[in-house]
N, C-alpha and C positions, 0 to 999 in steps of 0.2 A: 504493500500500500504506500509506503514511503517513497519507493522508486516511482510509482505511478504519480504521486503528488509532485515529485521533482520534475518529471517529464512534462506534466501539464503546466507547471510553473514556468518552464523554459519554452513553452509553446511548441514542443515537439510531438505532443499527443493531445490533440484537441478535436472538438467537433468540427465538422466541415472538412473541406479538402477532399482528397482522393484516397480510396482504399481499394485493394483488390483481394479476391478470395479464390483459392484453388484447393483441390483435394489431392491427397496421395494415399498410398496403401500402407497399412501396418500389418506385418506378418504376426500371426499368433504363434506362440512358442509351443507348437504341436507338430507331430509328424503327419505327413499325408498318408491317409489310410484308405485302402480299397474297402469294398463292402464287407468282405469276410473278416478282414482285420478289424474293421470298425465294430462289428457286432461282438467279436471275440473280446476286444479291449473294453467295450462297454460293459459286458457281463463281468469281466475280471475286475474292473473298477468298482462295480456294485458289490461284488463279493468281498473285496478288500475293505470297503467302507463298512459293510455289515459286520465283518469279522472284528472290527475295532469296537463297535457299539453294542453288539450282541453276539459275542463269540460262542457262548454255550448253545444258544438257539441255532446258530448256523452249523455248528458241529453236529447237532442232532439231525439236521436236514441234509447236509452235503454228502453225497456218495463218494467213495474213494476215487473214482475216475475224475471227479472235479479237480482234485488236487493236482493230478497230472495234466489235465487239460488247461487249467487256468492258473497254474502256479507260477508261470513265467509269462513275460510279455509275448503277445501274439505277433509273430514275424512272418511276412509273406514267403520268405525263402524256405521256411520250415513247413509251410502248408502244402497239401497235396496239389499236384499240377493238373491232372485230368479234370475236366469240367464235371463229370459225374461225381467224382470223389469230393470236389469242392461243394457241389450242391448237397451232398449227403452230410458233410460237415456243417454246412449252414443250417440244415434242418436239425442236426443234433444240438448245435449251440442255441438255436431258437427254442427247442424243447427245454433245454436246461434253464434258459432265461425265463421261460413261461412258468416253469416249476418254481423258481424263486419268487416270481411275482405272485403266483397263486398262494404260496406259503405266507408271504407278507400280508396278503389280503385276508388270510384266515387266522392270522396271529392276533387274536383278540387281546391277549395280554401284552402285546407289543404293537399297539396301533401306531405308535410313533415311528415305526420303521418305514411306513409309507411316506414320511416326510423327509427321509434321508435324501439329500440332493442326488447322489449317484443312483439311487433306486428310482427317483423321478425321471432321471435321464434315461435309465434303462427302459422304462415304460414308454417314453417318447420314441426312442430309437426302434423299439420292437414294433410300434404302430407304424413307423415310417418304412421299415424294411421287410416286414413279414405279413403274410395273410395265412389264414387257416384253411387247409385243403384236406378234406377227408380225415379230420382229426389230427393232422400234422401241420406244424408251421413250416412254410416254404417261402422262398424269396417272393416278395411282391414284384409283379412285372414292372419293368422300368416305366412303361406308359402309364401305370397307375400310381406311381410314386409322386410325392410332393415335388415341387420345383426345386432344383439344386440349391437355390438361394434360401430355401426354408429348411433344408436338411441339417441336422446336427453333424458336423464334420469330425468332431473329436469329443469323447466323453470327458476329457480333461479340461475342456474349455467350451462348454455348450453354447455360449453366445457367439463364438467365432463362426463366420460364414464364408462360403466360397463365393467369389465374385471375379469379374473381369473388368478391365478398363483399357480399351484399345488393345495393345499386345500383351498386357500384364494379366496374369492369372494368379490369384492368391487365396489363402484361407486366413481370415483374421478380421481386421477392422479398417476404417477409413478415418483420416484426420483432415479437417477443413481448417486451413490456415488463412487468416486475414491479416494483411499488413498495410501500413500506410505507404503511399507511393507518390507523394508530392515531390516535384523535381528538386526543390531547394532544401529539403530536410532529410535527415536519415530515415531509412525505411525501418519501421519498428512493427513487431507483431502486436496487433490490437486485440485479436480474439483467436481462440483455439477451441474447436468442437470435435469430439471423437464420437463416432457412430459405428454400428455394425457395418460390415463391408457392403451390405446390400441396400443401405439407405440411399435413395436417389438424391442427387445433388440439389434438385429443385425443391426438396423438402426443407432445405437448410437456411435459405435466405431469411425467412421470418425469424428463425431461431437466432441467427447471428445478429440481426438487427435488434431484436429484443435484448440480447446480451449487451450490445454496444450502447443501447439507449440507457440502460441502467447505470452506465459509467459515463454518460454524457460524451460519448466518443463516436457518434454516428457520422459517417461521411456525408458530403453533399453529392458525391459521385462514387458509385460502387462498380468496379470493373470485374466482370466474371466471364467465364466461357459459356457457350450456349447451353451446356448441361444444367446450369443453374437457373435458366430462364423459362418462363411460361407466361401466358397472358395474365393470369392472376398475380404472379410475382411482380411483373412490371407495374401493374396498377396498384397493388396493395402497398408496395414499397413507397410509392409517391403519396398515396393517401394517408398511410399510417405513420410514416417516418420522414416524409419529404426527402427521400433519397432517390436519386436518378440512377437506374440500373443501366450500365453501358456494357 
């Protein structure tokens, strides 16, 4: 706050003038996972979390093969290569996850287990990835899956999302940087907003202007690329904040 006051006192960060905003990607600190790795790691994460908060309950539930199947990180190079074998393993993992979820639902003395974040993530991933066919969970057809932007990419960072921007593909987030750009003064960051990677840029102008308005730092002219613009954005910025979008 003191630095902000000094910049304002020196006339380096004031309302009016020109600012520009653009976004760039932020990589989540997670590995890229294919579908089989994703469900295996999601179940492993849920089992590890439950093992911490309810070890005795889980020990009563878990069959011996779970220790072998989920005791180590799921790696693609150690998974079967033939498609039929991978389909079978997917069904096995699906059944194991369903067994854990059903046990959680039936655990009247441990109702709080359903609130464990890793268990909630397991339930979401299973709904995204599986359907029940003749009593067995099998892969959901790709055409029936949610859009990639809605899918959980990693159980260890459920808010990270897959997105693309021109030639860049990533899993993670997006940061919107707004800086002053008057020709005769230093260029200073005026606002930073971080969003899921899938948030459209044109959703952010109103958020940025509201933030700048709280600190009396709204520009007179706001430079952005086309991705930030729409007819409502152009009109609302003028009406609500007297800011011209260029």
